[in-house]
Backbone of each chain as ProteinMPNN parsed JSONL, in Angstrom:
{"seq_chain_A": "XXXXXXXXXXXXXXXXXXXXXXXXXXXXXXXXXXXXXXXXXXXXXXXXXXXXXXXXXXXXXXXXXXXXXXXXXXXXXXXXXXXXXXXXX", "coords_chain_A": {"N_chain_A": [[58.531, 56.42, 136.227], [57.158, 58.619, 137.425], [55.11, 57.05, 138.418], [56.364, 55.509, 140.398], [57.142, 57.52, 142.224], [54.63, 58.606, 142.99], [53.561, 56.353, 144.167], [55.258, 55.939, 146.387], [54.648, 58.282, 147.758], [51.97, 57.855, 148.357], [52.254, 55.789, 150.243], [53.579, 57.197, 152.286], [51.625, 59.05, 153.017], [49.712, 57.338, 154.033], [51.059, 56.418, 156.327], [51.1, 58.824, 157.706], [48.378, 59.175, 158.23], [48.059, 57.044, 159.979], [49.611, 57.958, 162.143], [48.018, 60.132, 162.916], [45.83, 58.701, 163.845], [46.93, 57.623, 166.13], [46.962, 59.885, 167.767], [44.225, 60.27, 167.968], [43.584, 58.039, 169.474], [45.071, 58.466, 171.856], [44.526, 61.137, 172.676], [43.902, 63.458, 175.207], [41.619, 65.06, 175.622], [38.307, 65.837, 174.29], [38.327, 67.861, 172.137], [40.933, 67.466, 171.147], [40.703, 64.973, 169.918], [38.877, 65.635, 167.944], [40.271, 67.503, 166.343], [42.278, 65.857, 165.466], [40.848, 64.031, 163.903], [39.953, 65.77, 161.952], [42.389, 66.37, 160.755], [42.922, 63.858, 159.714], [40.954, 63.805, 157.722], [41.907, 65.822, 156.01], [44.297, 64.644, 155.243], [43.259, 62.503, 153.836], [42.182, 63.845, 151.667], [44.567, 64.647, 150.355], [45.538, 62.102, 149.808], [43.629, 61.084, 147.996], [43.97, 62.839, 145.87], [46.637, 62.289, 145.069], [46.299, 59.631, 144.442], [44.614, 59.785, 142.233], [46.406, 60.884, 140.464], [48.153, 58.759, 140.301], [46.648, 56.714, 139.142], [46.024, 57.988, 136.855], [43.604, 59.278, 136.205], [40.781, 61.524, 136.161], [38.564, 61.45, 137.676], [38.297, 61.443, 140.438], [38.244, 63.942, 141.566], [35.843, 65.141, 142.164], [35.175, 63.719, 144.439], [37.122, 64.729, 146.137], [36.204, 67.384, 146.549], [33.71, 66.869, 147.794], [34.443, 65.468, 150.12], [35.926, 67.435, 151.414], [33.912, 69.337, 151.987], [32.243, 67.811, 153.692], [33.944, 67.211, 155.834], [34.426, 69.776, 156.847], [31.83, 70.606, 157.644], [31.281, 68.661, 159.57], [33.283, 69.192, 161.503], [32.539, 71.791, 162.33], [30.001, 71.24, 163.369], [30.59, 69.55, 165.545], [32.097, 71.273, 167.07], [30.201, 73.242, 167.731], [28.527, 71.63, 169.235], [30.191, 70.993, 171.397], [30.414, 73.486, 172.506], [27.838, 74.42, 173.218], [26.245, 72.224, 173.689], [24.246, 71.7, 171.988], [23.242, 71.478, 168.678], [21.486, 72.46, 166.668], [19.673, 75.328, 167.033]], "CA_chain_A": [[59.19, 57.282, 137.22], [56.115, 59.28, 138.209], [54.332, 56.038, 139.135], [57.108, 55.166, 141.61], [57.064, 58.636, 143.165], [53.289, 58.702, 143.57], [53.345, 55.2, 145.051], [55.952, 56.216, 147.658], [53.914, 59.328, 148.471], [50.775, 57.217, 148.928], [52.647, 55.073, 151.465], [53.891, 58.163, 153.344], [50.366, 59.634, 153.516], [49.089, 56.324, 154.891], [51.736, 56.476, 157.625], [50.662, 60.045, 158.374], [47.033, 58.909, 158.762], [48.238, 56.177, 161.146], [50.06, 58.805, 163.258], [46.846, 60.875, 163.379], [44.979, 57.812, 164.633], [47.542, 57.531, 167.462], [46.474, 61.016, 168.562], [42.807, 60.02, 168.268], [43.526, 57.068, 170.569], [45.638, 58.999, 173.102], [44.074, 62.486, 172.965], [43.296, 63.515, 176.535], [40.317, 65.716, 175.637], [37.532, 65.667, 173.058], [38.818, 68.677, 171.012], [42.112, 66.826, 170.545], [40.261, 63.919, 168.987], [38.215, 66.252, 166.795], [41.254, 68.094, 165.432], [43.001, 64.748, 164.835], [40.016, 63.482, 162.829], [39.986, 66.761, 160.88], [43.654, 66.154, 160.046], [42.751, 62.637, 158.908], [40.192, 64.153, 156.519], [42.778, 66.559, 155.091], [45.219, 63.659, 154.676], [42.525, 61.714, 152.84], [42.144, 64.676, 150.459], [45.85, 64.513, 149.666], [45.641, 60.722, 149.331], [42.805, 60.897, 146.795], [44.591, 63.574, 144.772], [47.808, 61.55, 144.576], [45.803, 58.386, 143.834], [44.126, 60.077, 140.884], [47.575, 61.018, 139.601], [48.745, 57.436, 140.127], [45.826, 55.96, 138.201], [45.918, 58.827, 135.66], [42.21, 59.587, 135.904], [40.391, 62.786, 136.775], [37.228, 61.3, 138.234], [38.242, 61.504, 141.891], [38.283, 65.298, 142.123], [34.544, 65.393, 142.794], [35.267, 63.168, 145.789], [37.91, 65.68, 146.942], [35.336, 68.495, 146.969], [32.67, 66.409, 148.716], [35.033, 65.148, 151.427], [36.274, 68.707, 152.056], [32.685, 69.922, 152.548], [31.723, 67.008, 154.808], [34.843, 67.377, 156.978], [34.208, 71.105, 157.428], [30.536, 70.634, 158.347], [31.409, 67.838, 160.759], [34.071, 69.901, 162.515], [31.741, 72.886, 162.875], [28.917, 70.688, 164.179], [31.09, 69.058, 166.832], [32.506, 72.44, 167.86], [28.979, 73.821, 168.301], [28.039, 70.725, 170.275], [31.043, 71.13, 172.577], [30.253, 74.809, 173.125], [26.515, 74.656, 173.792], [25.506, 71.001, 173.934], [23.077, 71.696, 171.115], [23.735, 71.881, 167.371], [20.479, 73.295, 165.997], [18.965, 76.058, 168.091]], "C_chain_A": [[58.154, 57.965, 138.1], [55.285, 58.269, 138.992], [55.028, 55.659, 140.447], [56.975, 56.262, 142.652], [55.682, 58.713, 143.813], [53.001, 57.526, 144.496], [54.011, 55.417, 146.404], [55.173, 57.259, 148.46], [52.617, 58.782, 149.065], [51.112, 56.484, 150.225], [52.904, 56.057, 152.599], [52.602, 58.778, 153.905], [49.626, 58.623, 154.387], [49.719, 56.301, 156.266], [51.277, 57.702, 158.412], [49.266, 59.865, 158.971], [47.13, 58.014, 160.002], [48.692, 56.974, 162.354], [48.896, 59.63, 163.81], [45.951, 59.975, 164.231], [45.576, 57.549, 166.011], [47.037, 58.67, 168.338], [44.993, 60.841, 168.883], [42.692, 59.052, 169.445], [43.975, 57.685, 171.886], [44.863, 60.192, 173.617], [43.365, 62.678, 174.285], [41.897, 64.137, 176.536], [39.597, 65.487, 174.314], [38.005, 66.567, 171.917], [40.074, 68.126, 170.36], [41.702, 65.789, 169.52], [39.628, 64.536, 167.75], [39.246, 66.821, 165.825], [42.073, 66.99, 164.765], [42.176, 64.153, 163.693], [39.934, 64.463, 161.664], [41.265, 66.618, 160.054], [43.604, 64.888, 159.203], [42.002, 62.96, 157.625], [41.07, 64.888, 155.515], [43.8, 65.625, 154.453], [44.537, 62.813, 153.611], [42.377, 62.508, 151.542], [43.436, 64.542, 149.665], [45.995, 63.122, 149.058], [44.863, 60.539, 148.036], [43.421, 61.626, 145.613], [45.767, 62.8, 144.185], [47.375, 60.243, 143.92], [45.284, 58.634, 142.424], [45.275, 60.334, 139.929], [48.192, 59.661, 139.304], [47.972, 56.632, 139.085], [45.581, 56.717, 136.911], [44.463, 59.012, 135.224], [41.822, 60.85, 136.657], [39.109, 62.656, 137.574], [37.162, 61.574, 139.732], [38.154, 62.919, 142.441], [36.933, 65.731, 142.678], [34.549, 64.887, 144.232], [36.068, 64.085, 146.694], [37.018, 66.8, 147.455], [34.331, 68.031, 148.02], [33.25, 66.112, 150.089], [35.448, 66.416, 152.154], [35.048, 69.323, 152.707], [32.234, 69.147, 153.778], [32.609, 67.161, 156.036], [34.619, 68.718, 157.652], [32.909, 71.137, 158.229], [30.608, 69.804, 159.627], [32.171, 68.535, 161.869], [33.249, 71.011, 163.163], [30.637, 72.349, 163.786], [29.42, 70.227, 165.532], [31.548, 70.223, 167.701], [31.293, 73.1, 168.498], [28.454, 72.947, 169.427], [28.859, 70.858, 171.546], [30.77, 72.443, 173.283], [28.924, 74.914, 173.836], [25.763, 73.383, 174.133], [24.302, 70.865, 173.049], [23.516, 72.21, 169.754], [22.767, 72.835, 166.693], [19.652, 73.989, 167.065], [17.541, 76.378, 167.656]], "O_chain_A": [[58.228, 57.919, 139.327], [54.808, 58.566, 140.087], [54.375, 55.505, 141.479], [56.725, 55.983, 143.825], [55.568, 58.866, 145.029], [52.287, 57.671, 145.488], [53.423, 55.124, 147.445], [55.046, 57.147, 149.679], [52.209, 59.195, 150.15], [50.353, 56.545, 151.192], [52.51, 55.809, 153.739], [52.49, 59.001, 155.11], [48.984, 59.0, 155.368], [49.015, 56.181, 157.27], [51.089, 57.636, 159.627], [48.992, 60.336, 160.074], [46.38, 58.195, 160.961], [48.235, 56.723, 163.469], [48.787, 59.813, 165.023], [45.378, 60.427, 165.223], [44.842, 57.283, 166.962], [46.72, 58.462, 169.509], [44.55, 61.227, 169.965], [41.826, 59.208, 170.305], [43.345, 57.463, 172.92], [44.566, 60.287, 174.808], [42.295, 62.101, 174.477], [41.07, 63.774, 177.371], [40.187, 65.008, 173.346], [38.085, 66.081, 170.789], [40.272, 68.292, 169.156], [42.249, 65.717, 168.42], [39.81, 64.038, 166.639], [39.114, 66.646, 164.614], [42.518, 67.154, 163.629], [42.719, 63.811, 162.643], [39.855, 64.043, 160.509], [41.243, 66.727, 158.828], [44.17, 64.84, 158.11], [42.355, 62.46, 156.557], [41.0, 64.625, 154.315], [44.139, 65.775, 153.28], [45.151, 62.448, 152.609], [42.435, 61.94, 150.451], [43.408, 64.346, 148.45], [46.503, 62.967, 147.948], [45.355, 59.923, 147.09], [43.41, 61.121, 144.49], [45.889, 62.667, 142.968], [47.998, 59.791, 142.959], [45.48, 57.813, 141.527], [45.17, 60.054, 138.735], [48.693, 59.426, 138.205], [48.566, 55.951, 138.249], [45.001, 56.173, 135.972], [44.135, 58.916, 134.041], [42.444, 61.207, 137.657], [38.61, 63.65, 138.102], [36.096, 61.903, 140.251], [38.005, 63.098, 143.649], [36.871, 66.587, 143.56], [34.005, 65.529, 145.131], [35.755, 64.221, 147.877], [37.054, 67.138, 148.638], [34.119, 68.715, 149.022], [32.647, 66.451, 151.108], [35.341, 66.485, 153.378], [35.117, 69.783, 153.847], [31.883, 69.745, 154.794], [32.105, 67.235, 157.157], [34.62, 68.806, 158.88], [32.882, 71.632, 159.355], [30.057, 70.199, 160.654], [31.772, 68.486, 163.032], [33.252, 71.163, 164.385], [30.362, 72.921, 164.84], [28.778, 70.469, 166.554], [31.41, 70.179, 168.924], [31.337, 73.48, 169.668], [27.991, 73.451, 170.45], [28.31, 70.842, 172.648], [30.876, 72.528, 174.507], [28.863, 75.441, 174.947], [24.734, 73.447, 174.806], [23.429, 70.033, 173.296], [24.112, 73.285, 169.675], [23.166, 73.89, 166.2], [19.013, 73.342, 167.894], [16.787, 76.99, 168.413]]}, "seq_chain_B": "XXXXXXXXXXXXXXXXXXXXXXXXXXXXXXXXXXXXXXXXXXXXXXXXXXXXXXXXXXXXXXXXXXXXXXXXXXXXXXXXXXXXXXXXXXXXXXXXXXXXXXXXXXXXXXXXXXXXXXXXXXXXXXXXXXXXXX", "coords_chain_B": {"N_chain_B": [[62.339, 61.846, 131.486], [60.407, 64.579, 131.707], [60.383, 68.234, 131.778], [57.986, 69.003, 132.831], [57.286, 66.836, 134.502], [59.272, 67.125, 136.408], [58.604, 69.54, 137.683], [56.11, 68.856, 138.735], [56.894, 66.801, 140.498], [58.41, 68.296, 142.299], [56.398, 69.899, 143.521], [54.876, 67.886, 144.69], [56.676, 66.76, 146.542], [57.219, 68.907, 148.237], [54.627, 69.272, 149.252], [54.154, 66.824, 150.611], [56.101, 67.005, 152.535], [55.156, 69.158, 154.123], [52.76, 68.056, 155.012], [53.613, 65.871, 156.555], [55.034, 67.292, 158.5], [52.94, 68.712, 159.759], [51.466, 66.589, 160.839], [53.278, 65.359, 162.606], [53.624, 67.469, 164.345], [51.039, 67.6, 165.393], [51.129, 65.3, 166.841], [53.178, 65.651, 168.725], [53.262, 68.139, 170.101], [52.73, 70.04, 173.172], [50.136, 70.886, 174.448], [46.543, 71.35, 173.877], [46.074, 73.87, 172.7], [48.491, 74.504, 171.562], [48.658, 72.37, 169.861], [46.663, 72.688, 167.968], [47.659, 74.403, 166.117], [49.463, 73.109, 164.378], [48.223, 71.118, 162.502], [46.266, 72.73, 161.217], [47.581, 74.787, 159.9], [50.036, 73.86, 158.604], [49.254, 71.456, 157.351], [47.201, 72.272, 155.674], [48.577, 73.902, 153.854], [50.224, 71.934, 152.739], [48.381, 70.195, 151.459], [47.306, 71.962, 149.584], [49.563, 72.412, 148.006], [49.968, 69.861, 146.941], [47.631, 69.549, 145.432], [48.01, 71.578, 143.606], [50.203, 70.529, 142.238], [48.843, 68.404, 141.04], [47.145, 69.776, 139.309], [49.021, 70.84, 137.495], [49.999, 68.463, 136.526], [47.797, 67.346, 135.197], [47.262, 69.233, 133.302], [46.424, 69.961, 130.062], [46.596, 67.284, 129.462], [44.239, 65.885, 130.139], [40.856, 66.717, 129.236], [39.305, 69.848, 130.137], [40.606, 70.107, 132.706], [41.44, 71.371, 135.932], [39.638, 73.442, 136.904], [37.96, 72.419, 138.952], [39.88, 71.56, 140.757], [41.124, 73.943, 141.488], [38.946, 75.118, 142.732], [38.721, 73.395, 144.919], [41.117, 74.026, 146.291], [40.625, 76.732, 146.999], [38.394, 76.367, 148.625], [39.441, 74.794, 150.734], [41.308, 76.582, 151.785], [39.582, 78.539, 152.715], [37.968, 77.245, 154.635], [39.521, 75.898, 156.57], [40.762, 77.707, 158.539], [38.401, 78.692, 159.731], [37.173, 76.431, 160.869], [39.197, 75.721, 162.697], [39.218, 77.956, 164.382], [36.616, 77.846, 165.482], [36.821, 75.423, 166.863], [38.876, 75.972, 168.703], [37.648, 77.957, 170.217], [35.508, 76.492, 171.276], [36.936, 74.65, 172.809], [38.136, 76.36, 174.646], [35.89, 77.311, 175.972], [34.922, 74.972, 177.092], [36.795, 74.63, 178.961], [39.396, 73.422, 178.581], [42.593, 72.364, 179.699], [45.313, 74.676, 180.148], [48.675, 74.722, 179.006], [51.41, 74.459, 181.335], [53.622, 76.085, 181.002], [52.723, 78.237, 179.596], [52.786, 81.658, 178.648], [51.035, 83.921, 178.562], [47.527, 84.376, 178.973], [45.493, 85.825, 177.026], [42.793, 86.223, 176.626], [41.55, 85.843, 179.077], [42.939, 87.811, 180.321], [45.083, 87.282, 181.96], [48.202, 86.346, 183.426], [50.12, 83.497, 183.224], [52.11, 81.972, 185.529], [53.966, 79.347, 186.261], [51.724, 77.632, 188.113], [50.107, 79.633, 189.038], [47.793, 82.371, 188.619], [48.122, 85.659, 187.641], [46.412, 88.756, 188.363], [44.514, 90.981, 186.128], [45.377, 93.713, 186.071], [48.049, 93.747, 186.916], [49.166, 92.277, 184.883], [48.793, 94.0, 182.693], [50.443, 96.151, 183.501], [52.93, 94.858, 183.486], [53.119, 94.276, 180.781], [53.225, 96.842, 179.697], [55.692, 97.675, 180.705], [57.324, 95.928, 179.312], [56.963, 96.853, 176.751], [58.091, 99.411, 176.723], [61.255, 99.581, 177.047], [63.168, 101.392, 178.006]], "CA_chain_B": [[61.631, 62.655, 132.498], [60.302, 65.916, 131.134], [60.393, 69.346, 132.736], [56.676, 68.963, 133.483], [57.354, 65.871, 135.598], [60.139, 67.635, 137.476], [57.843, 70.536, 138.459], [55.087, 68.131, 139.504], [57.566, 66.112, 141.599], [58.767, 69.307, 143.301], [55.205, 70.267, 144.3], [54.461, 66.741, 145.51], [57.594, 66.559, 147.668], [56.959, 69.994, 149.186], [53.355, 69.005, 149.919], [54.244, 65.718, 151.561], [56.892, 67.502, 153.671], [54.321, 69.945, 155.031], [51.762, 67.184, 155.647], [54.281, 65.117, 157.622], [55.325, 68.241, 159.579], [51.713, 68.968, 160.511], [51.052, 65.419, 161.609], [54.194, 65.173, 163.731], [53.285, 68.516, 165.303], [49.824, 67.167, 166.081], [51.443, 64.203, 167.753], [54.216, 65.89, 169.731], [53.179, 69.394, 170.851], [52.328, 69.698, 174.541], [48.736, 70.959, 174.848], [45.624, 71.482, 172.747], [46.183, 75.164, 172.02], [49.648, 74.402, 170.671], [48.468, 71.3, 168.883], [45.742, 73.065, 166.899], [48.385, 75.16, 165.102], [50.209, 72.307, 163.402], [47.476, 70.61, 161.347], [45.465, 73.675, 160.449], [48.4, 75.609, 159.005], [50.977, 73.128, 157.764], [48.607, 70.458, 156.511], [46.476, 72.977, 154.613], [49.55, 74.283, 152.82], [50.674, 70.736, 152.047], [47.352, 69.712, 150.537], [47.22, 72.891, 148.456], [50.705, 72.174, 147.13], [49.751, 68.609, 146.206], [46.598, 69.759, 144.415], [48.643, 72.379, 142.558], [50.947, 69.575, 141.424], [47.899, 67.638, 140.214], [46.698, 70.646, 138.213], [50.074, 70.9, 136.48], [50.118, 67.134, 135.921], [46.689, 67.061, 134.302], [47.009, 70.338, 132.379], [46.714, 69.602, 128.69], [46.484, 65.843, 129.253], [42.824, 65.56, 130.143], [40.069, 67.919, 128.94], [38.808, 70.715, 131.217], [41.206, 69.907, 134.017], [41.912, 72.588, 136.584], [38.699, 74.306, 137.612], [37.518, 71.778, 140.199], [41.0, 71.536, 141.689], [41.264, 75.297, 142.044], [37.836, 75.296, 143.672], [39.063, 72.665, 146.139], [42.131, 74.794, 147.023], [39.974, 77.901, 147.607], [37.525, 75.921, 149.708], [40.244, 74.378, 151.885], [41.899, 77.774, 152.397], [38.559, 79.297, 153.436], [37.304, 76.563, 155.744], [40.41, 75.397, 157.62], [40.852, 78.628, 159.684], [37.109, 78.816, 160.416], [37.028, 75.261, 161.723], [40.153, 75.776, 163.806], [38.755, 78.992, 165.302], [35.458, 77.339, 166.223], [37.262, 74.381, 167.798], [39.628, 76.571, 169.805], [36.663, 78.622, 171.069], [34.781, 75.458, 172.009], [37.828, 74.072, 173.814], [38.316, 77.331, 175.723], [34.661, 77.374, 176.762], [34.778, 73.756, 177.897], [37.865, 74.665, 179.976], [40.548, 72.546, 178.365], [43.682, 72.908, 180.501], [46.403, 75.369, 179.471], [50.016, 74.207, 179.339], [51.873, 75.208, 182.498], [54.624, 77.072, 180.607], [52.112, 79.307, 178.807], [53.177, 82.939, 179.22], [49.892, 84.8, 178.831], [46.204, 83.993, 178.488], [45.021, 87.189, 176.812], [41.34, 86.307, 176.691], [41.207, 86.056, 180.483], [43.725, 88.918, 180.837], [45.879, 86.803, 183.088], [49.507, 85.806, 183.095], [50.316, 82.216, 183.887], [53.481, 81.676, 185.929], [53.799, 78.08, 186.937], [50.307, 77.312, 188.184], [49.294, 80.734, 189.564], [47.313, 83.353, 187.666], [48.166, 87.028, 188.136], [45.245, 89.501, 187.882], [44.63, 91.685, 184.871], [46.105, 94.987, 186.169], [49.492, 93.476, 186.956], [49.572, 91.853, 183.542], [48.905, 95.189, 181.838], [51.66, 96.87, 183.903], [54.124, 94.149, 183.007], [53.233, 94.426, 179.335], [53.692, 98.208, 179.437], [57.142, 97.711, 180.941], [58.023, 95.23, 178.227], [56.914, 97.638, 175.509], [59.02, 100.539, 176.819], [62.382, 99.055, 177.834], [64.024, 102.436, 178.582]], "C_chain_B": [[61.603, 64.101, 132.023], [60.327, 66.983, 132.226], [59.084, 69.418, 133.502], [56.7, 68.03, 134.697], [58.204, 66.385, 136.742], [59.387, 68.646, 138.327], [56.79, 69.843, 139.319], [55.718, 67.426, 140.701], [57.951, 67.084, 142.698], [57.562, 69.646, 144.165], [54.772, 69.121, 145.2], [55.362, 66.587, 146.724], [57.408, 67.657, 148.702], [55.67, 69.726, 149.96], [53.464, 67.908, 150.946], [55.107, 66.127, 152.761], [56.008, 68.264, 154.649], [53.289, 69.073, 155.727], [52.391, 66.4, 156.797], [54.608, 66.038, 158.798], [54.087, 68.5, 160.426], [51.31, 67.796, 161.367], [51.956, 65.178, 162.797], [53.951, 66.241, 164.792], [52.036, 68.168, 166.083], [50.135, 66.117, 167.125], [52.296, 64.657, 168.93], [54.069, 67.172, 170.546], [52.446, 69.181, 172.183], [50.851, 69.838, 174.894], [47.858, 71.296, 173.649], [45.842, 72.769, 171.979], [47.458, 75.257, 171.188], [49.358, 73.445, 169.515], [47.598, 71.736, 167.709], [46.461, 73.846, 165.804], [48.907, 74.262, 163.986], [49.338, 71.819, 162.25], [46.787, 71.689, 160.543], [46.306, 74.587, 159.576], [49.198, 74.749, 158.049], [50.264, 72.168, 156.827], [47.812, 71.106, 155.388], [47.405, 73.374, 153.479], [50.011, 73.063, 152.03], [49.661, 70.226, 151.05], [47.216, 70.639, 149.343], [48.357, 72.669, 147.483], [50.513, 70.91, 146.302], [48.706, 68.798, 145.117], [47.129, 70.614, 143.267], [49.474, 71.489, 141.632], [50.032, 68.771, 140.522], [47.388, 68.471, 139.048], [47.739, 70.674, 137.107], [50.199, 69.559, 135.764], [49.031, 66.888, 134.886], [46.481, 68.147, 133.259], [47.391, 69.915, 130.967], [46.593, 68.126, 128.404], [45.023, 65.443, 129.146], [42.031, 66.828, 129.853], [39.504, 68.557, 130.204], [39.317, 70.324, 132.603], [41.505, 71.27, 134.625], [40.888, 73.332, 137.392], [38.298, 73.709, 138.952], [38.64, 71.766, 141.236], [41.217, 72.898, 142.316], [40.159, 75.591, 143.042], [38.129, 74.595, 144.992], [40.091, 73.44, 146.959], [41.49, 75.979, 147.73], [39.118, 77.481, 148.788], [38.328, 75.525, 150.94], [40.835, 75.597, 152.586], [40.857, 78.58, 153.166], [38.105, 78.576, 154.699], [38.242, 76.131, 156.859], [40.552, 76.39, 158.785], [39.543, 78.762, 160.447], [36.893, 77.636, 161.367], [37.952, 75.289, 162.918], [39.716, 76.804, 164.84], [37.589, 78.495, 166.149], [35.889, 76.306, 167.258], [38.01, 74.969, 168.979], [38.68, 77.269, 170.763], [35.91, 77.596, 171.918], [35.645, 74.861, 173.107], [38.019, 75.041, 174.973], [37.068, 77.392, 176.601], [34.462, 76.133, 177.594], [35.985, 73.544, 178.797], [38.89, 73.551, 179.804], [41.761, 73.184, 179.028], [44.759, 73.562, 179.646], [47.72, 74.762, 179.935], [50.631, 75.063, 180.434], [52.984, 76.193, 182.159], [54.046, 78.174, 179.734], [52.391, 80.654, 179.46], [51.955, 83.783, 179.531], [48.632, 84.217, 178.216], [45.448, 85.29, 178.26], [43.518, 87.299, 176.901], [40.886, 86.512, 178.128], [41.945, 87.262, 181.042], [44.588, 88.509, 181.995], [47.179, 86.215, 182.592], [49.713, 84.536, 183.899], [51.785, 82.068, 184.218], [53.418, 80.427, 186.782], [52.326, 77.744, 186.939], [49.466, 78.528, 188.555], [48.946, 81.724, 188.458], [47.392, 84.735, 188.289], [46.952, 87.782, 187.597], [45.578, 90.421, 186.721], [45.487, 92.946, 184.967], [47.613, 94.757, 186.16], [50.002, 93.038, 185.586], [49.756, 93.055, 182.635], [50.145, 96.0, 182.189], [52.901, 96.191, 183.355], [54.276, 94.293, 181.498], [53.693, 95.823, 178.956], [55.196, 98.301, 179.632], [57.904, 97.024, 179.816], [58.037, 96.059, 176.956], [57.871, 98.81, 175.546], [60.212, 100.117, 177.658], [63.253, 100.13, 178.469], [63.316, 103.076, 179.75]], "O_chain_B": [[62.637, 64.764, 131.946], [60.297, 66.684, 133.419], [59.051, 69.832, 134.661], [56.207, 68.374, 135.771], [57.91, 66.122, 137.908], [59.503, 68.63, 139.552], [56.599, 70.193, 140.483], [55.156, 67.442, 141.797], [57.844, 66.765, 143.882], [57.665, 69.682, 145.391], [54.351, 69.342, 146.335], [54.877, 66.314, 147.822], [57.433, 67.39, 149.903], [55.617, 69.924, 151.173], [52.925, 68.036, 152.046], [54.879, 65.656, 153.876], [56.089, 68.053, 155.859], [52.965, 69.305, 156.892], [51.802, 66.271, 157.87], [54.484, 65.636, 159.954], [54.158, 68.508, 161.655], [50.86, 67.976, 162.499], [51.481, 64.832, 163.879], [54.056, 65.97, 165.989], [51.965, 68.405, 167.289], [49.484, 66.05, 168.169], [52.162, 64.115, 170.027], [54.697, 67.288, 171.599], [51.639, 68.26, 172.311], [50.331, 68.97, 175.595], [48.357, 71.501, 172.542], [45.802, 72.774, 170.749], [47.505, 76.006, 170.213], [49.751, 73.673, 168.371], [47.752, 71.236, 166.595], [45.954, 73.952, 164.687], [48.81, 74.598, 162.805], [49.681, 72.082, 161.097], [46.719, 71.596, 159.318], [45.795, 75.122, 158.592], [49.067, 74.877, 156.832], [50.613, 72.067, 155.65], [47.745, 70.571, 154.281], [47.08, 73.211, 152.303], [50.174, 73.13, 150.811], [50.014, 69.863, 149.928], [47.032, 70.178, 148.216], [48.157, 72.727, 146.269], [50.845, 70.877, 145.117], [48.857, 68.279, 144.01], [46.76, 70.415, 142.109], [49.461, 71.657, 140.412], [50.38, 68.481, 139.378], [47.212, 67.963, 137.941], [47.406, 70.551, 135.929], [50.468, 69.506, 134.563], [49.285, 66.304, 133.833], [45.607, 68.006, 132.403], [48.539, 69.555, 130.707], [46.496, 67.728, 127.243], [44.613, 64.762, 128.206], [42.488, 67.919, 130.192], [39.26, 67.883, 131.204], [38.541, 70.225, 133.553], [41.792, 72.222, 133.9], [41.21, 73.822, 138.474], [38.294, 74.401, 139.97], [38.398, 71.935, 142.431], [41.464, 73.01, 143.517], [40.39, 76.229, 144.069], [37.828, 75.127, 146.06], [39.971, 73.516, 148.182], [41.757, 76.223, 148.906], [39.107, 78.144, 149.825], [37.956, 75.87, 152.062], [40.87, 75.659, 153.815], [41.188, 79.235, 154.154], [37.879, 79.216, 155.727], [37.802, 76.007, 158.003], [40.47, 75.963, 159.937], [39.551, 78.928, 161.667], [36.485, 77.815, 162.514], [37.555, 74.928, 164.026], [39.827, 76.561, 166.042], [37.562, 78.687, 167.365], [35.396, 76.302, 168.386], [37.823, 74.54, 170.117], [38.862, 77.199, 171.979], [35.7, 77.796, 173.114], [35.162, 74.594, 174.208], [38.062, 74.632, 176.133], [37.167, 77.51, 177.822], [33.898, 76.205, 178.685], [36.195, 72.455, 179.331], [39.212, 72.832, 180.75], [41.951, 74.397, 178.939], [45.084, 73.078, 178.562], [47.866, 74.346, 181.085], [50.403, 76.272, 180.467], [53.268, 77.075, 182.969], [54.801, 78.974, 179.181], [52.255, 80.796, 180.675], [51.836, 84.312, 180.637], [48.644, 83.653, 177.122], [44.825, 85.813, 179.184], [43.003, 88.37, 177.223], [39.946, 87.266, 178.381], [41.619, 87.711, 182.141], [44.808, 89.292, 182.919], [47.257, 85.662, 181.495], [49.502, 84.513, 185.111], [52.626, 82.039, 183.32], [52.883, 80.444, 187.891], [51.73, 77.584, 185.874], [48.244, 78.49, 188.413], [49.693, 81.894, 187.494], [46.803, 84.973, 189.344], [46.496, 87.491, 186.491], [46.741, 90.622, 186.372], [46.252, 93.233, 184.046], [48.359, 95.47, 185.489], [51.114, 93.379, 185.181], [50.737, 93.14, 181.896], [50.835, 96.489, 181.295], [53.804, 96.841, 182.831], [55.387, 94.416, 180.984], [54.461, 95.989, 178.009], [55.896, 98.923, 178.833], [58.98, 97.467, 179.414], [58.985, 95.994, 176.173], [58.42, 99.183, 174.509], [60.184, 100.279, 178.878], [64.014, 99.825, 179.387], [63.86, 103.982, 180.381]]}, "name": "protein", "num_of_chains": 2, "seq": "XXXXXXXXXXXXXXXXXXXXXXXXXXXXXXXXXXXXXXXXXXXXXXXXXXXXXXXXXXXXXXXXXXXXXXXXXXXXXXXXXXXXXXXXXXXXXXXXXXXXXXXXXXXXXXXXXXXXXXXXXXXXXXXXXXXXXXXXXXXXXXXXXXXXXXXXXXXXXXXXXXXXXXXXXXXXXXXXXXXXXXXXXXXXXXXXXXXXXXXXXXXXXXXXXXXXXXXXXXXXXXX"}
């Protein structure tokens, strides 16, 4: 029962990532694309969590933490670049 | 199907609802300043709900489950608003266009009506009138 539910939820999260990629393709400005890619990262976090429940293992939670950190640093770096054209002053 | 599974399913369904809401908002809202609201609020709540469901699912099943997941929730709750704030500031500085139905741009102190911008004094007068209707 839980396997079926987690499988359906994995499919829905994949569709959500596809919708985010539509915004990355369309997005009229650069900040639109950045926020869409940030949303993709958050969706990937949810995907990995549900996948670890589906496979009944706990190993993927380290990956959740690492992807959260990398997505945050990437967003901040691109925001600094958009604001000043220079990341490290 | 035990009571544990029912609670986990509830958290998962709530989380996936919020994630889908955030993504559709990202896709359909009219301009960047509206669009940044949907993913940074709704999607963060959805992911936290899903991770909470995972904590309940793994509690007692696997050894030392729970701490890393709670750390992930705290980290997401701390970093999502900071990233959104930085991005909105960067977009404002690089002059991303405001939606034409926007009522007020408080950082510039100007009111947007159609395409024209009213100066700051008139905006303050209008806001004073709105605050005291009598």
